[in-house]
Backbone bond lengths (Angstrom), bond angles and torsions (degrees), N, CA, C in turn:
res aa  C-N    CA-C-N  psi(-1)  N-CA   C-N-CA  omega(-1)  CA-C   N-CA-C  phi
1 M - - - 1.463 - - 1.529 108.71 -
2 P 1.325 119.12 74.64 1.457 121.10 -174.59 1.523 112.17 -73.04
3 F 1.323 114.55 144.70 1.463 121.71 173.28 1.523 107.69 -130.58
4 P 1.336 117.90 75.70 1.456 120.36 -176.23 1.522 111.47 -66.73
5 I 1.326 116.23 154.34 1.452 121.22 176.18 1.522 108.50 -71.53
6 R 1.309 116.21 125.22 1.456 121.30 -175.34 1.526 110.27 -111.56
7 V 1.323 115.19 166.59 1.456 121.18 -179.24 1.528 110.54 -56.57
8 A 1.332 117.08 -38.85 1.460 120.66 -179.24 1.530 112.04 -59.42
9 D 1.333 117.42 -25.93 1.461 120.78 -177.79 1.519 112.88 -77.79
10 V 1.328 118.21 -20.02 1.469 120.18 -173.90 1.523 113.87 -123.78
11 M 1.323 118.32 -9.73 1.467 120.37 -173.86 1.520 111.22 -71.17
12 S 1.334 115.67 159.07 1.464 122.13 173.40 1.526 108.81 -89.11
13 S 1.316 115.78 132.81 1.464 120.34 -179.64 1.529 108.19 -158.72
14 P 1.351 118.22 137.96 1.459 128.66 0.71 1.533 111.21 -71.77
15 V 1.317 115.28 167.34 1.454 121.70 -175.43 1.520 110.00 -100.23
16 E 1.328 115.86 136.91 1.465 120.09 173.40 1.532 108.68 -75.57
17 T 1.326 116.50 128.19 1.464 120.83 -175.76 1.527 110.85 -127.83
18 I 1.316 115.04 168.16 1.463 122.16 176.84 1.523 107.96 -147.42
19 E 1.309 116.55 148.30 1.455 120.26 -178.12 1.534 110.97 -79.70
20 L 1.336 114.71 152.33 1.459 121.99 -175.65 1.530 112.76 -60.98
21 D 1.343 117.25 -29.11 1.467 118.88 -175.69 1.532 113.49 -87.80
22 E 1.351 116.96 7.15 1.461 119.97 178.29 1.527 110.73 -82.03
23 T 1.334 115.79 172.36 1.465 121.27 -175.62 1.529 111.40 -106.44
24 V 1.321 114.32 168.34 1.465 121.30 177.37 1.528 110.22 -60.27
25 A 1.321 117.16 -41.26 1.464 120.47 -179.48 1.529 111.12 -61.79
26 T 1.315 117.23 -40.94 1.467 121.03 178.70 1.517 110.71 -65.34
27 A 1.321 116.32 -42.37 1.462 120.74 179.28 1.524 110.97 -62.99
28 A 1.332 116.89 -42.87 1.457 120.68 179.43 1.530 110.57 -62.64
29 A 1.307 116.72 -40.49 1.459 120.60 178.90 1.528 110.88 -64.56
30 E 1.337 117.07 -40.11 1.460 121.57 178.38 1.528 110.76 -61.42
31 C 1.323 116.05 -45.84 1.474 120.25 -179.89 1.525 110.65 -62.65
32 F 1.341 116.40 -42.57 1.462 120.30 -178.53 1.527 111.14 -66.68
33 E 1.319 117.38 -46.49 1.461 121.18 -175.93 1.524 112.21 -67.02
34 N 1.341 116.32 -33.32 1.462 119.96 -177.65 1.525 113.43 -99.20
35 D 1.350 116.28 0.26 1.466 122.32 178.83 1.530 110.90 53.03
36 I 1.324 114.92 53.62 1.459 121.10 -179.92 1.523 110.08 -126.55
37 G 1.339 115.91 162.02 1.456 120.30 -175.18 1.507 114.78 -103.98
38 S 1.346 117.95 -0.91 1.460 119.04 -179.41 1.513 110.51 -162.77
39 L 1.319 115.16 160.92 1.459 123.34 175.49 1.518 108.92 -134.15
40 V 1.325 116.17 140.15 1.456 120.79 172.54 1.526 107.76 -89.71
41 V 1.309 116.37 129.50 1.460 122.12 -177.18 1.532 109.11 -92.42
42 L 1.325 115.91 127.54 1.464 121.19 -178.34 1.523 110.63 -112.69
43 D 1.324 115.23 144.08 1.460 122.81 173.49 1.517 106.98 -125.43
44 D 1.338 116.01 100.61 1.474 120.82 -175.02 1.524 111.11 55.72
45 D 1.349 116.22 48.79 1.469 124.77 176.76 1.529 113.52 69.18
46 V 1.323 117.55 7.15 1.462 121.29 175.77 1.528 108.31 -104.12
47 V 1.332 116.95 134.44 1.463 120.94 -179.06 1.525 109.42 -64.82
48 A 1.342 115.66 122.58 1.469 120.43 -177.13 1.522 112.52 -113.79
49 G 1.333 117.51 -22.39 1.456 119.58 -178.18 1.509 111.52 -178.56
50 I 1.334 115.22 176.46 1.462 122.62 174.33 1.517 107.64 -131.82
51 V 1.325 116.33 136.16 1.456 121.34 175.46 1.520 108.09 -123.15
52 T 1.329 116.63 132.98 1.457 121.40 -177.70 1.523 110.98 -106.39
53 G 1.317 114.70 166.08 1.454 119.59 177.34 1.515 112.46 -58.91
54 M 1.344 116.97 -37.15 1.459 120.19 179.27 1.528 110.66 -66.72
55 D 1.343 116.80 -38.39 1.468 119.77 176.02 1.521 110.19 -57.49
56 L 1.329 115.69 -44.52 1.464 120.56 -176.11 1.522 111.67 -69.34
57 I 1.339 116.27 -39.82 1.469 119.58 179.94 1.523 110.90 -61.86
58 E 1.345 115.88 -42.34 1.463 119.67 179.70 1.522 111.62 -61.58
59 V 1.333 116.77 -40.73 1.465 120.52 -178.59 1.519 110.96 -72.90
60 L 1.330 116.14 -42.51 1.461 119.41 -178.58 1.526 111.92 -61.19
61 G 1.326 115.91 -27.74 1.452 119.47 179.98 1.511 114.02 -87.90
62 S 1.335 116.75 -4.03 1.469 118.22 -174.20 1.530 114.17 -124.21
63 V 1.328 119.26 -10.54 1.468 120.37 -179.23 1.525 109.91 -112.29
64 D 1.320 116.13 151.83 1.459 121.11 -177.77 1.519 112.75 -77.81
65 N 1.344 116.45 -34.76 1.453 119.10 -175.42 1.528 110.14 -134.62
66 P 1.352 117.89 83.54 1.473 120.28 -178.43 1.519 112.86 -63.88
67 G 1.335 116.65 -18.79 1.460 119.30 178.06 1.502 112.75 -67.67
68 E 1.333 117.81 -15.86 1.457 121.37 178.55 1.522 112.42 -111.15
69 Q 1.341 117.51 -0.95 1.469 120.97 -178.26 1.529 109.48 -82.06
70 P 1.344 119.08 115.88 1.468 120.66 -179.61 1.529 111.24 -64.26
71 I 1.327 117.01 140.20 1.454 121.35 -178.33 1.535 111.65 -65.61
72 Q 1.318 115.94 -27.13 1.460 118.77 -178.48 1.529 112.50 -66.96
73 T 1.339 116.84 -14.66 1.461 118.97 179.39 1.525 112.49 -81.41
74 V 1.338 117.22 -12.21 1.466 119.91 -178.03 1.525 113.43 -120.42
75 M 1.326 116.78 -12.41 1.465 118.33 -176.44 1.527 110.94 -73.56
76 S 1.347 115.02 157.26 1.460 121.64 174.79 1.518 109.05 -89.37
77 T 1.313 115.39 132.33 1.454 121.00 179.79 1.527 109.20 -155.00
78 P 1.322 120.95 149.18 1.463 126.84 -2.14 1.528 111.52 -71.13
79 V 1.310 116.35 159.69 1.460 122.21 -176.98 1.523 109.69 -86.77
80 V 1.331 115.88 130.74 1.465 121.51 175.34 1.525 107.42 -82.84
81 T 1.308 116.74 131.35 1.461 121.01 -172.76 1.525 111.39 -123.14
82 T 1.322 113.70 166.98 1.458 121.60 173.71 1.518 107.38 -146.93
83 S 1.321 116.62 176.66 1.462 121.21 178.59 1.522 109.32 -110.27
84 P 1.325 117.44 156.89 1.475 119.20 179.51 1.520 112.79 -64.87
85 E 1.342 118.16 -21.60 1.458 121.18 -179.07 1.525 113.08 -86.72
86 A 1.343 117.44 -8.60 1.465 120.23 177.88 1.521 109.40 -65.61
87 T 1.333 116.82 148.87 1.459 120.07 177.59 1.518 109.99 -74.83
88 V 1.313 115.52 156.34 1.460 120.30 177.64 1.529 110.33 -61.54
89 G 1.323 116.69 -37.42 1.461 120.03 177.76 1.516 112.19 -60.02
90 A 1.340 116.41 -41.66 1.467 120.45 178.53 1.526 110.57 -65.77
91 A 1.332 116.75 -36.74 1.464 120.20 178.34 1.522 110.91 -64.88
92 V 1.323 116.70 -40.99 1.466 120.35 179.18 1.525 110.41 -64.44
93 R 1.326 116.59 -42.11 1.471 119.43 178.69 1.532 110.90 -60.59
94 K 1.337 116.32 -40.01 1.467 119.74 179.06 1.516 110.82 -67.17
95 M 1.332 117.89 -39.73 1.464 120.53 176.83 1.526 111.06 -61.09
96 K 1.316 115.89 -44.57 1.465 119.77 -179.77 1.529 111.04 -65.56
97 E 1.329 116.34 -40.53 1.466 121.00 -179.29 1.519 111.40 -60.71
98 H 1.328 116.94 -39.74 1.466 121.47 -176.54 1.527 112.71 -99.66
99 D 1.344 117.05 -0.04 1.466 122.40 179.78 1.523 110.90 54.36
100 I 1.324 116.03 53.03 1.460 121.84 179.89 1.525 109.22 -131.81
101 A 1.332 116.23 166.70 1.461 121.19 -176.91 1.522 113.00 -113.19
102 R 1.366 117.83 0.07 1.459 120.68 -177.07 1.516 110.61 -144.35
103 L 1.317 115.21 146.01 1.463 122.09 173.05 1.519 108.47 -128.14
104 A 1.317 116.81 133.99 1.460 120.75 171.22 1.524 108.28 -77.02
105 V 1.310 116.73 136.52 1.464 121.58 -177.87 1.533 107.90 -104.15
106 L 1.323 116.09 118.45 1.462 121.52 -175.06 1.516 111.46 -120.03
107 V 1.317 115.06 146.20 1.467 122.76 164.31 1.516 105.45 -117.26
108 G 1.324 116.04 105.71 1.451 119.87 -168.82 1.521 108.25 67.41
109 D 1.339 116.52 -124.04 1.463 120.57 175.92 1.522 112.23 -100.30
110 D 1.335 116.60 1.91 1.462 120.76 -175.13 1.524 111.13 -88.43
111 L 1.320 116.03 129.51 1.465 122.24 176.58 1.525 109.25 -77.79
112 V 1.336 117.16 120.48 1.470 120.84 -178.19 1.523 112.22 -117.93
113 G 1.337 117.70 -10.68 1.460 118.59 -178.97 1.515 111.69 -177.30
114 L 1.313 114.60 176.23 1.460 122.42 175.61 1.520 106.58 -139.29
115 V 1.330 116.36 128.65 1.460 119.75 178.26 1.520 108.44 -116.45
116 S 1.325 115.73 131.38 1.460 121.52 -177.20 1.518 110.32 -124.37
117 T 1.320 115.15 169.12 1.464 118.94 175.92 1.524 110.08 -60.17
118 D 1.316 117.58 -35.71 1.464 120.67 178.65 1.526 111.20 -62.13
119 D 1.341 116.71 -41.32 1.466 120.14 178.64 1.526 110.74 -60.54
120 I 1.324 115.58 -44.12 1.461 119.64 -176.44 1.522 111.13 -70.53
121 V 1.326 117.12 -43.27 1.463 120.04 179.26 1.526 110.79 -61.93
122 R 1.334 116.96 -32.98 1.456 120.09 -179.25 1.527 111.00 -64.43
123 Y 1.316 117.60 -37.02 1.458 120.92 -174.02 1.531 113.54 -102.22
124 V 1.307 117.63 -41.77 1.471 120.61 -175.28 1.519 109.97 -137.97
125 P 1.329 118.35 70.16 1.471 120.90 -173.90 1.513 113.96 -60.88
126 Q 1.333 117.26 -28.87 1.462 118.17 -176.29 1.521 113.08 -71.71
127 V 1.345 117.55 -13.60 1.462 119.29 178.87 1.525 110.55 -59.36
128 F 1.329 117.11 -40.84 1.461 119.99 178.55 1.521 110.88 -67.34
129 H 1.328 116.82 -41.35 1.454 120.32 -175.30 1.517 112.16 -64.71
130 R 1.326 117.34 -30.79 1.456 119.93 -176.11 1.520 112.67 -66.37
131 Y 1.324 117.27 -14.30 1.461 119.79 176.08 1.524 111.02 -87.78
132 E 1.344 115.66 -2.22 1.454 120.83 178.21 1.515 112.17 -119.06
133 L 1.350 116.34 -28.91 1.452 120.36 -177.69 1.515 110.35 -95.76
134 P 1.347 118.26 143.94 1.462 120.35 177.37 1.513 111.17 -73.30
135 S 1.312 116.12 145.40 1.452 121.40 173.85 1.516 109.50 -89.86
136 E 1.331 116.33 152.80 1.463 118.74 179.78 1.527 111.08 -63.18
137 H 1.348 117.33 -22.30 1.459 119.52 -179.59 1.524 112.08 -83.50
138 E 1.342 116.91 -8.06 1.451 120.07 178.41 1.524 111.76 -85.60
139 A 1.328 116.61 -15.64 1.458 119.27 -179.01 1.524 109.44 -73.69
140 T 1.315 116.29 136.38 1.457 120.23 -179.21 1.525 111.94 -102.34
141 D 1.339 116.91 -12.55 1.457 120.68 -178.38 1.512 109.99 -119.67
142 E 1.340 116.24 150.19 1.441 121.31 172.16 1.522 109.53 -69.18
143 P 1.349 117.96 149.94 1.452 118.79 172.39 1.523 110.15 -55.51
144 I 1.332 116.60 144.25 1.455 119.41 -174.64 1.518 111.35 -131.16
145 D 1.317 114.44 154.55 1.454 121.61 169.85 1.519 106.41 -80.66
146 E 1.337 116.59 117.35 1.460 119.89 -175.04 1.520 112.41 -62.38
147 A 1.334 116.87 -22.63 1.467 119.57 -178.96 1.522 112.31 -80.03
148 T 1.341 115.92 -32.15 1.467 119.21 -174.65 1.509 113.51 -115.65
149 D 1.344 117.62 -6.99 1.458 122.70 -175.24 1.521 112.31 61.35
150 E 1.352 116.93 24.69 1.461 121.35 176.84 1.521 109.49 -116.68
151 P 1.351 117.35 145.71 1.465 118.79 177.17 1.520 110.85 -66.77
152 I 1.319 115.53 153.36 1.455 121.17 -177.83 1.519 109.58 -114.81
153 D 1.325 116.17 129.51 1.461 121.99 172.60 1.515 106.97 -107.17
154 Q 1.329 116.75 137.48 1.453 119.64 -176.95 1.517 109.75 -119.29
155 T 1.326 116.28 127.43 1.447 122.69 175.39 1.512 107.46 -114.93
156 Q 1.306 117.07 125.71 1.453 118.66 -173.80 1.510 111.82 -136.62
157 S 1.306 115.67 167.16 1.461 121.11 176.44 1.519 109.60 -113.72
158 M 1.341 116.76 47.45 1.454 121.41 177.87 1.530 110.56 -71.88
159 T 1.320 116.90 -28.17 1.450 121.20 -176.05 1.528 110.41 -94.62
160 A 1.337 115.53 154.24 1.459 120.51 -179.00 1.520 111.52 -73.23
161 Y 1.346 116.47 -30.58 1.462 119.69 178.12 1.520 109.31 -162.56
162 E 1.320 116.46 164.67 1.462 124.26 174.12 1.521 107.90 -126.07
163 Q 1.336 116.41 160.27 1.454 121.17 178.16 1.518 110.04 -124.06
164 A 1.338 115.11 153.52 1.458 120.38 175.66 1.522 109.00 -60.01
165 G 1.313 116.42 135.80 1.451 120.92 -179.40 1.517 113.32 97.36
166 W 1.331 117.48 -16.71 1.455 120.02 173.47 1.521 108.85 -83.89
167 K 1.320 116.01 136.66 1.457 120.23 179.12 1.525 109.19 -130.85
168 F 1.321 116.64 139.28 1.456 118.53 175.09 1.523 109.86 -148.49
169 E 1.327 113.87 152.17 1.455 121.74 175.35 1.520 108.05 -136.38
170 C 1.315 116.14 142.43 1.458 120.97 178.35 1.518 108.07 -134.19
171 H 1.325 116.87 115.76 1.463 122.67 -178.32 1.524 109.58 -114.66
172 S 1.320 116.25 135.47 1.469 121.46 -179.56 1.514 110.72 -127.84
173 R 1.317 115.09 153.93 1.462 121.01 174.35 1.519 111.53 -88.90
174 S 1.312 116.71 -13.08 1.455 121.03 179.69 1.518 108.71 -141.03
175 D 1.320 116.81 144.93 1.460 120.17 177.29 1.519 112.14 -92.35
176 E 1.339 117.51 9.43 1.454 121.04 -176.50 1.522 113.40 -117.81
177 E 1.347 118.32 -27.41 1.454 119.85 -175.69 1.516 110.41 -154.53
178 T 1.336 114.80 161.55 1.465 120.82 174.81 1.519 108.64 -74.97
179 T 1.337 116.11 131.69 1.457 120.63 -178.70 1.515 110.05 -136.68
180 V 1.342 116.24 163.24 1.458 121.58 175.43 1.524 108.80 -58.02
181 G 1.312 116.93 130.88 1.456 122.53 -177.42 1.513 113.55 106.58
182 D 1.329 117.72 -16.68 1.464 120.07 175.80 1.529 108.96 -63.24
183 R 1.336 115.26 142.13 1.468 119.42 -174.02 1.515 110.57 -142.87
184 V 1.328 116.01 140.07 1.456 121.59 176.34 1.524 108.65 -132.89
185 T 1.324 116.54 140.86 1.464 121.53 177.16 1.522 109.34 -127.18
186 F 1.319 115.93 149.52 1.465 121.79 176.39 1.516 107.97 -139.47
187 T 1.337 116.38 131.12 1.462 122.50 -175.97 1.518 110.20 -126.57
188 K 1.321 115.65 135.26 1.467 120.05 170.84 1.520 109.37 -155.66
189 T 1.324 115.95 161.19 1.458 122.64 173.38 1.521 108.30 -93.37
190 I 1.321 116.82 129.97 1.464 120.73 179.98 1.527 108.40 -90.79
191 S 1.301 115.02 114.27 1.461 121.77 -171.72 1.526 112.11 -95.67
192 E 1.332 114.11 171.87 1.461 120.95 174.02 1.529 110.26 -58.09
193 Q 1.313 116.05 -42.59 1.461 119.80 179.40 1.532 111.30 -63.39
194 D 1.342 116.52 -39.86 1.463 119.89 177.72 1.534 110.47 -57.33
195 V 1.333 115.97 -45.86 1.470 120.78 -176.98 1.523 110.67 -63.87
196 R 1.328 116.96 -45.42 1.465 120.00 -177.21 1.533 111.10 -71.48
197 T 1.321 116.48 -36.66 1.466 119.03 176.79 1.521 110.96 -65.17
198 F 1.335 116.38 -41.68 1.470 120.53 179.35 1.525 110.40 -65.08
199 A 1.337 117.04 -40.18 1.464 120.24 179.63 1.523 110.39 -59.66
200 G 1.330 116.24 -43.88 1.458 119.92 179.68 1.514 112.78 -69.79
201 A 1.343 116.21 -39.83 1.464 119.86 -177.56 1.523 111.94 -70.85
202 S 1.337 116.48 -37.81 1.466 120.45 -175.46 1.525 112.95 -91.46
203 G 1.328 116.76 -23.60 1.456 120.26 -173.58 1.516 113.41 87.30
204 D 1.353 117.20 0.17 1.466 120.89 178.84 1.525 108.58 -85.80
205 T 1.326 115.30 88.10 1.462 121.07 -179.39 1.528 111.39 -102.87
206 N 1.320 115.98 33.24 1.463 121.62 175.31 1.527 108.92 -51.86
207 R 1.325 116.50 130.33 1.470 120.42 -175.50 1.522 112.11 -65.65
208 L 1.329 118.07 -19.03 1.462 120.78 175.83 1.526 110.84 -56.02
209 H 1.313 117.69 -30.83 1.458 121.94 -177.46 1.524 113.19 -95.25
210 L 1.344 117.57 -15.62 1.472 120.15 -168.84 1.516 114.42 -124.73
211 D 1.322 118.45 -17.90 1.464 121.75 -172.95 1.531 108.60 -121.76
212 E 1.314 117.01 107.30 1.464 121.50 -174.77 1.518 112.00 -64.12
213 E 1.336 117.91 -43.11 1.465 120.32 -179.18 1.524 110.50 -61.51
214 Y 1.310 116.46 -42.05 1.466 121.16 177.92 1.531 110.39 -64.41
215 A 1.328 116.43 -45.20 1.463 121.08 -175.63 1.517 112.03 -64.86
216 R 1.334 117.42 -31.10 1.476 120.73 -179.80 1.522 111.76 -62.74
217 Q 1.326 117.53 -23.12 1.458 121.27 -178.14 1.533 112.89 -90.85
218 T 1.338 116.75 0.32 1.464 120.66 179.73 1.524 110.08 -94.70
219 R 1.323 116.83 176.30 1.464 121.84 179.12 1.527 112.18 -62.57
220 F 1.342 117.54 -19.88 1.463 120.56 -177.06 1.529 112.10 -85.93
221 G 1.329 117.04 -25.90 1.460 120.57 176.93 1.503 114.65 77.24
222 T 1.315 118.19 -3.58 1.456 122.08 179.67 1.517 108.58 -163.09
223 R 1.328 115.99 167.59 1.467 119.43 176.64 1.524 109.87 -67.11
224 I 1.322 115.71 145.34 1.457 120.99 177.82 1.527 109.44 -130.86
225 V 1.308 115.18 163.24 1.461 121.83 179.14 1.528 109.77 -74.24
226 H 1.318 117.58 144.43 1.468 121.51 172.97 1.525 109.26 -53.75
227 G 1.332 116.70 133.21 1.458 119.48 177.90 1.521 112.44 -59.82
228 T 1.333 116.58 -37.43 1.460 119.92 -179.35 1.522 111.25 -69.07
229 L 1.323 117.06 -31.21 1.460 119.59 175.58 1.520 110.63 -66.55
230 V 1.327 116.94 -42.32 1.466 120.36 177.36 1.529 110.10 -61.76
231 S 1.334 116.31 -44.80 1.464 119.34 -179.11 1.521 111.78 -66.37
232 G 1.324 116.81 -19.29 1.456 119.96 177.65 1.515 112.90 -61.78
233 L 1.336 116.96 -22.54 1.464 119.31 176.98 1.525 111.56 -65.87
234 I 1.325 116.85 -24.94 1.466 120.03 175.27 1.522 109.40 -63.17
235 S 1.333 115.76 -46.23 1.463 119.89 178.13 1.523 110.37 -62.41
236 A 1.335 116.32 -37.36 1.469 120.01 178.37 1.524 110.98 -63.47
237 A 1.333 116.31 -40.41 1.463 119.80 178.07 1.526 110.53 -65.24
238 L 1.329 116.88 -46.17 1.461 120.53 -178.49 1.526 111.74 -62.16
239 A 1.339 116.39 -30.77 1.463 119.93 179.03 1.523 112.05 -65.28
240 R 1.332 116.09 -16.15 1.457 120.29 -177.91 1.523 113.28 -101.89
241 L 1.348 116.82 6.06 1.453 120.18 169.29 1.524 109.26 -72.25
242 P 1.335 118.57 146.99 1.465 119.70 175.00 1.524 110.66 -60.48
243 G 1.313 116.65 137.48 1.447 121.00 -177.40 1.511 111.27 96.70
244 L 1.316 116.39 176.48 1.458 122.60 178.58 1.519 108.13 -96.47
245 T 1.346 116.58 106.34 1.466 121.86 -175.75 1.521 110.25 -90.18
246 I 1.337 115.83 127.19 1.463 122.10 -177.64 1.529 108.04 -123.35
247 Y 1.329 116.07 126.17 1.466 121.06 178.52 1.524 111.31 -64.55
248 I 1.325 116.85 137.39 1.461 122.91 167.70 1.527 109.48 -107.74
249 S 1.334 116.37 -46.81 1.462 120.22 177.50 1.517 109.08 -156.73
250 Q 1.346 115.41 160.39 1.466 121.58 179.19 1.512 109.20 -149.37
251 D 1.348 116.69 127.16 1.467 122.77 172.60 1.524 108.24 -112.66
252 L 1.323 116.93 134.95 1.460 121.36 -177.56 1.523 111.01 -135.64
253 S 1.332 115.47 145.66 1.457 123.03 165.99 1.523 107.74 -122.92
254 F 1.328 117.11 129.90 1.456 122.23 179.70 1.524 108.24 -94.68
255 L 1.323 116.73 111.14 1.459 122.05 -170.34 1.520 113.60 -95.75
256 A 1.323 117.78 -28.54 1.461 120.73 -176.40 1.519 108.82 -156.70
257 P 1.338 117.09 151.12 1.466 119.95 178.70 1.522 111.42 -76.51
258 V 1.326 115.21 160.54 1.460 122.12 175.96 1.522 108.12 -118.61
259 D 1.328 116.84 127.62 1.457 121.15 179.22 1.524 110.47 -79.84
260 I 1.311 115.71 149.81 1.454 120.69 176.76 1.532 108.70 -63.70
261 G 1.317 116.69 131.15 1.462 122.14 -177.28 1.514 113.56 97.89
262 D 1.344 117.45 -5.34 1.464 120.64 178.79 1.522 111.21 -78.58
263 Q 1.320 115.26 148.05 1.458 121.46 172.85 1.520 108.69 -92.37
264 V 1.311 117.56 130.19 1.463 121.88 -178.59 1.522 109.89 -128.49
265 T 1.323 114.90 153.65 1.463 121.54 -177.22 1.526 110.00 -130.39
266 A 1.323 115.90 125.62 1.461 121.50 173.15 1.520 108.50 -91.60
267 V 1.327 116.78 133.99 1.462 123.16 179.68 1.528 107.69 -124.46
268 C 1.318 116.47 117.27 1.466 121.74 -179.85 1.521 109.00 -119.85
269 E 1.330 116.53 129.03 1.456 120.65 -178.82 1.520 110.29 -132.10
270 V 1.325 115.79 134.81 1.458 121.75 177.83 1.528 108.38 -74.52
271 V 1.339 116.19 121.50 1.466 120.20 -177.01 1.523 112.63 -119.33
272 G 1.317 117.63 -4.67 1.456 119.67 179.14 1.508 110.84 -169.76
273 T 1.305 115.85 163.48 1.459 121.23 177.16 1.519 109.92 -131.19
274 F 1.327 115.47 141.09 1.451 121.81 177.28 1.527 111.33 -100.47
275 G 1.345 117.01 0.39 1.448 120.64 -174.81 1.514 111.02 84.73
276 Q 1.331 116.26 165.77 1.463 122.32 178.72 1.530 112.04 54.02
277 N 1.340 115.58 42.98 1.469 122.42 176.14 1.527 113.74 64.77
278 K 1.338 116.94 22.23 1.463 120.23 176.25 1.529 108.50 -106.83
279 Y 1.349 115.44 137.56 1.462 120.48 -172.97 1.523 110.86 -135.55
280 E 1.326 114.78 153.09 1.459 122.91 174.20 1.518 108.44 -107.85
281 L 1.322 116.80 133.73 1.456 121.67 -177.42 1.516 110.86 -131.77
282 T 1.334 116.33 147.52 1.456 120.24 162.90 1.522 106.56 -83.08
283 T 1.331 116.04 140.51 1.466 121.30 -176.16 1.524 108.27 -134.22
284 D 1.321 116.90 97.05 1.458 121.88 -175.18 1.526 110.27 -119.08
285 V 1.332 115.10 155.24 1.458 120.93 175.81 1.526 108.16 -127.42
286 F 1.338 116.36 135.37 1.457 123.14 -178.00 1.523 109.66 -121.37
287 D 1.354 115.86 146.22 1.457 118.50 175.10 1.515 109.53 -84.25
288 E 1.330 116.12 -176.75 1.471 119.71 -173.70 1.522 112.46 -69.76
289 D 1.340 117.74 -14.82 1.465 121.23 175.95 1.520 112.50 -92.66
290 G 1.329 116.38 2.71 1.457 120.08 -179.85 1.512 114.10 84.81
291 E 1.332 117.93 7.37 1.461 120.95 178.30 1.531 109.28 -81.41
292 K 1.323 116.71 133.96 1.461 120.56 179.67 1.521 109.45 -75.07
293 V 1.328 116.63 122.23 1.464 121.11 -179.13 1.522 111.95 -105.26
294 I 1.331 117.45 -22.73 1.461 122.70 175.11 1.515 108.09 -138.01
295 E 1.322 115.92 136.16 1.467 121.88 174.50 1.513 107.75 -124.89
296 G 1.324 115.73 133.56 1.455 117.34 -178.04 1.510 113.49 -159.34
297 E 1.311 114.09 175.82 1.457 123.06 174.18 1.514 108.37 -139.46
298 A 1.320 116.23 147.68 1.458 121.04 -179.46 1.512 110.00 -136.93
299 A 1.314 114.91 153.71 1.457 122.13 167.93 1.526 106.57 -115.14
300 V 1.335 116.75 131.74 1.452 120.61 -177.25 1.519 109.95 -133.88
301 L 1.302 114.31 158.61 1.460 123.19 171.38 1.518 106.88 -111.12
302 I 1.332 117.53 129.13 1.461 120.87 -179.67 1.526 108.86 -116.09
303 D 1.336 115.59 106.18 1.457 121.95 176.55 1.519 110.21 -87.94
304 D 1.328 116.67 162.87 1.457 120.70 171.43 1.521 108.91 -64.80
305 S 1.342 115.73 145.93 1.459 120.18 178.67 1.523 110.57 -75.23
306 P 1.335 117.27 152.03 1.459 119.64 170.78 1.524 110.80 -56.34
307 E 1.303 117.16 152.88 1.465 121.07 -173.05 1.507 113.31 -62.03
308 L 1.336 117.95 -24.30 1.471 119.14 -177.31 1.516 112.19 -71.87
309 T 1.332 117.40 -13.58 1.457 121.51 179.65 1.515 111.03 -82.65
310 Q 1.308 116.78 129.64 1.454 122.03 177.76 1.512 110.38 -101.71
311 V 1.310 116.69 135.67 1.453 122.29 176.36 1.518 108.75 -124.32
312 E 1.316 115.79 121.79 1.451 120.01 178.36 1.513 109.01 -113.38
313 R 1.318 116.22 136.71 1.447 120.96 -179.05 1.517 109.25 -123.78
314 S 1.311 115.31 138.89 1.459 119.03 177.48 1.513 109.16 -145.79
315 A 1.327 116.54 152.78 1.464 120.36 -178.99 1.511 110.83 -67.97
316 V 1.318 116.55 140.03 1.458 121.95 176.40 1.523 108.18 -76.64
317 V 1.323 116.54 134.28 1.467 120.30 178.33 1.514 109.49 -113.07
């Protein structure tokens, strides 16, 4: 039962507009007074163009009388549009395709919103990064030991204990250091007890997670697992990376609910390094059908483990 983040969830609305017969000076005053970076230009209630603050600054610095400069001479047209039901990912692809930072959001011919790169970065910053970073599903080869050309499986005692039913795998490209391409997964079934224990521990006693009759009346139709509890599997996976992994930051998008009793898998892959033992990772969670329920990115610091920790590495067969 996916509920992807849509344009309607992040767009700005209502939209500041200006009529086609207005001047550059009027548009600049509107932007200044309302502290906004753009205006949608209308011609008899039909979207005719978009003018940005940068457009206005360039004109104001180059014309003698901006009070007589028609706005239609500086606006961008035709306007690239989207619908409020489009996914944020689709909106980003359209922005990249047209090399623009804003889309007018229309229902039919009616302007209902404006979505910009700023809007998307505010809510789901990792959406942009995913068009630059590789996904773990894009890799065609297993991580390998560069010395032997064999994949490496790592078994470690980073955790204080394990439980029956928990599964994890940690694959590295090197047996000496964390490198781009290293990947760790953690799988468990989220039980009724997990949900109730988390509710008590966190204080999140939202009836959506605890009261079946209440949950049946919501958009989900049944009780679901706390989103933060599901995302906790990411932390569980990171705890099983070699070394002492410390969170610096985490961005998440919740794409679909998880039912109580479902088995979920967190997949974390190193996709970049900032130097000084700091790394960038994709951090995703999948349900038992392979559907992505959480998409995210994290920055972590990986220190050397205390000497009492043993790490054993062996080739994957």
